[in-house]
C-alpha positions as CSV (number, residue, x, y, z in Angstrom):
1,M,-7.2,-36.6,14.8
2,N,-9.2,-33.5,15.6
3,R,-6.1,-31.7,17.1
4,S,-4.0,-32.5,14.0
5,L,-6.7,-31.2,11.7
6,T,-6.9,-28.0,13.7
7,V,-3.1,-27.5,13.7
8,S,-3.0,-28.2,9.9
9,L,-5.7,-25.7,9.2
10,A,-4.0,-23.1,11.4
11,A,-0.7,-23.6,9.6
12,L,-2.4,-23.4,6.3
13,A,-4.1,-20.1,7.3
14,L,-0.8,-18.7,8.5
15,V,0.9,-19.5,5.3
16,S,-1.9,-18.1,3.2
17,L,-1.9,-14.8,5.1
18,T,1.9,-14.6,4.8
19,L,1.8,-15.1,1.1
20,A,-1.1,-12.7,0.7
21,G,1.0,-10.0,2.3
22,C,3.8,-10.3,-0.3
23,G,4.2,-7.9,-3.1
24,R,4.6,-4.2,-3.9
25,K,2.2,-1.7,-2.5
26,G,0.9,1.1,-4.6
27,D,-0.7,1.6,-8.0
28,L,-0.4,-1.0,-10.7
29,D,2.5,-0.3,-13.1
30,V,2.3,-0.3,-16.8
31,P,4.7,-3.0,-18.1
32,G,7.9,-1.5,-19.4
33,T,7.7,1.8,-17.6
34,P,11.0,2.6,-15.9
35,V,10.9,3.0,-12.1
36,V,12.5,6.5,-12.4
37,D,9.7,7.7,-14.7
38,Q,7.1,6.3,-12.3
39,N,8.7,8.1,-9.3
40,N,8.9,11.4,-11.2
41,A,5.3,11.2,-12.4
42,S,4.0,11.3,-8.8
43,K,6.2,14.3,-7.8
44,K,4.9,16.6,-10.6
45,A,1.7,17.6,-8.7
46,A,0.4,21.1,-9.2
47,P,1.0,23.5,-6.2
48,V,-2.0,24.0,-4.0
49,E,-3.3,27.5,-3.6
50,D,-3.0,28.7,0.0
51,R,-6.5,29.8,1.1
52,P,-7.1,31.5,4.5
53,F,-9.1,29.6,7.1
54,V,-11.2,30.9,10.0
55,L,-9.0,29.2,12.6
56,D,-5.6,30.3,11.1
57,P,-5.0,33.0,13.8
58,L,-5.1,30.3,16.5
59,L,-2.2,28.5,14.9
């Protein structure tokens, strides 16, 4: 009986971890926002100013 309980708990843990890994990664989406608009919103980042660094001559 002890072995069957251990196997059952291991199977339950495996199924739980598998189901916990399902889903989309990333930020939560507002309902009704088209995917195209969500993708374009992340690409509109402001350009970063290039600042010199002390170790730049080594590169």
